[in-house]
N, C-alpha and C positions, 0 to 999 in steps of 0.2 A: 225572878220572873220578868217577863217582858212588860215594859210600860211603853205603850205606843201612843205617840202624839196623834191627835185627831187629824185626819188628812186634810180637813178644811182649813186647818191652820197654815198649810203650805202656801195658800194664796196670800198670806200676809207677810211672807218673807220676801226680802229684797235680794235679787240674784245678780251677781256680777260674773260674767264669763269672759275669759281672755284666751285668745288663741295661743297655742304653745309651739315653739320651734325646737328642734333637736338641740340647738345650742344654748337655749335658755336654762337656767338653773333656779330651782326653788321659786318658780313663778306662781302667781296666784291662779288657782283653778276655779274655785267657787267661794263666794262669801254669802252668808245668810244673816240678815238682820231681822230679828223677830219683833216687828213693830207692835203686834198685838199684845206682846208681853209687857209693854210699858217702857218708860224711859226714866232716867235719873238726872238730877241736876248736879252741877259742880259743888264740891265741898260738902256733899252729903256723906253719910257713913258708907253707903255702897260705892260711891265714886272714889272715896279715899282708899277703901279696901281693895278695889279693883286695880287702881293705879299702883298701890303698894305691892300687890301680887305681880303685876306685869313688870314692874321695875326690878323685882327680885329674880326674874327668870334667867338672866345671863349668869347668875351665880349658882345655878342648879348643879347638883352632883350627878354624873352619869349613872344610869341604871343599866341592868342587864338587857332589858327589852325595849328601852326607849319610851316607856309609858310613865306618865305622872298623873297623880290625882291631888287636887288642892282644895282646901276649905279654909277660908279666912274669916275668922270670927263667926262661923256658921252662916255667914251672909252671902259671901261670894264662893260659889262652887265651880271648879274648873277641871278639865282634863286635857292632856296633851299627849300626842303620840307621833312617833317618827315611823316612816315606812320601814317594813321589816328587813329590807336589805341595807338600810342606812346604819352604819356603825353608831352605837349609842354613846358617842363622845361629844366633843365640843361642836362638831358639825350638826349633830342632832339638836343640841341645846340652842345653837345659833339659829337654826331653822324655827324652832318653837318660839324663841324670843321675837324673831322677825314677824312670825305669823300673828302673835298677840298684838304687836304694835300696829300692824296693818289692820287688824280687826277693829281696834279702837278708832282708827282713822276712818274706816269705811262704814262703821256703825256707831257714830258718835252719840253718846248718852243713851244707848239702847241697852236694856237690862240683860237681854239674852241674845247671843249671836254665836256663830261658829264659822270657821274658815278652813279650807283645805289648800295647802300649797302643794307643789309637786311631791315634796318629800316629807311633809308632816302636816298635822292638823292641830287646831286649838279651839276650844269652846268654853264659854262661861255662862253662868246663869245664877239665879237665886235658888232654883229648884235643886233637889237632891237628884243627881244624875248618875252617880257611880253605880255600876252594875245593872243599869236599866237599858235595855235594847230599844232604840228608837229608829225605825227604818224610814221615817218621814220627818221633815221634808227631805226629799231626794232630788237629785238632778243628774243629768247625763249630757254628754256631748260626744260627737263622733267626727271622724275624719271626713274631709270633703272628697277624698280619693277613694274610688271604688276598686275592688280587687278584680283581677282578670278571670280567675276561676272561682266564681261565687260558691258553687256547690262544694268544691273541694275545700275551700277556705272555711266555709261554715261547718263542714263535717269535722275538720281539724280543730276548730275553735270549740265545738261541742265536746270533743274528747278531752280537750285541755281543761275545760270547765269542770268536767267530772273528776279529772285528776287532781285539780286544786282543792275541790271539796273533800276528796278522800285524804289528801295530805293534811288538811286542817283537822279532820276527824282523828287522824293518827295520834297515838299517845305521845310521841316525842315532840309534837308541835302544838299540843292542846293549850299550853299556857301562853305561847306566843301568838297563836291564832293568825298565822301568816303562811302563805305558800306562794311559790313562783314556779313557772314551768315554761318549757319550749316545746312546740309541736311544729316540725317543719320550719317555716319562716314566721311562725306566730309566737310572740312573746307575751306572757300574761302573768299577773299577780293578783292575789285577793287577800284581804286582811280585815279582821274585826278588832275593835278595841279590846285589849286583854281582860278588861273587867267584866265583860258579859259572859254568860255561861256558854258552853259549847252548843247547847240546844238553841239558845237565842242567836248565836253566831250562825248556825245552820239556817234558821229562819230568815235572818237578815240577808245572807248571801243567796239563798234560794230566790228571794224576791228580786234581787239584782240580776241573777242569772236568767230568770224568767223574762226580764225586760230587755235583755241584750238583743234579741231578734228585732224588737220594735225600734230600738234606738240606733242600732249599728249594723243592721243586716247588709252584708256585702261591702262593708267599709273596711279599710285597712287598719283602723284603730278606733278605740273608744274608751270613755271613762264613765263610771257610774259611782256615785257616792252619796252617803247620808251621814247622820251623826254617829252611827255605830259601825258601819262597814264600808268597804271600798273595793272597787275592781277596775282594772285597766288592762287593755291589750293593745299591742302595736305590731307592725310588721318589721320592726327593728329592735335591737337590744336597748332597753331603757333602764334596766336595773342591773345590779351587781350579779353577774352570772355565777359567781362562786357559791351563792346560796342554794344553787341547784346541785352543784357538783359535790357538796359536802352536806352531811345530815345537819339539820338544825337542832341544836341542843336545847333541852327544856329550860325555860326561864320562869322564875317566880314573878308574879305581878308585883310591881313596885307602886305602892299607894302611899301617899303622903298627906298629912294634915299640916297645913302651913300657918304659922302665926305671922309670917312675912308674906308679907305678900311679894325654799324656794323651789316640746314634742314635735313633733312633726305633725303634718296635716292629719285631721281626724278622719255576728255573723249570725247561724240561725238555729243551730241545734242546741237544745237545752238538755243537760242531764243534771247531775247533782240534785235530782228531785227527791231528796230525802224527805222534805216536807212539801207536799203538793201545793202548787200555786193556789188552788182553790181554797185550801185551808187559810192561806195568808189573806186572800180576798175576803173570806168570811169574817176573819178577825177584824180587818179594817172596817168592813161594812157595819159590824156590830157595835162599833164605837159611837 
């Protein structure tokens, strides 16, 4: 079931945003440091376990879906995920390891934090987070470049959003919870962490898709992300196009309990309204 963080908590997060260029690889997109959640001091049990986990990441074994779940002594809980088109090999593991190191540097001594790089994400906390959908805190960024045909671009993006939602709902991709597509000159992908249910993934992405007109209307590209799901579109290919030309095989979630512990300058029709936006707002308001 969904466990949604109180929206007011969002204001206690520290946000770092960096512009992306098409040549950059695995750049930092967003970092959140949850200051309200408290901090830790060096040489405490939490500090030692967190560093133990992060130092062990380069030695991870590749999984089928690029997803990892960690729990160190029941004190440090973490998840890591690579973008769905990234092969779950050493490139994926290297991205996760880099993300974790960056997170420690950007959120020193903070108990809870998460980071999205261009091709992977990593988060850690003391809370139990596995299987819990958390659509907040969220953030988004868009291109500074406007499209020449706003109406046509928005219509195409809306159709693409609907298609991505349908692909994730499809049985052959339910475990991976990732979809990518192309509509004309629009390239987009959407993804949820594999540990959340398909219904929670639907809610998470519905919230993102509903916000696209607000953040990115008439722009050539945009990102929207939160701890549980992610969406990006551009007017150029930014992902491995082979994930579109061949069916995605089903993957089993890889969850682990550990004793050990990297675009270019940044539309309006929303579909994928399987869960009405009003429902999401009511859920958030009721918290």
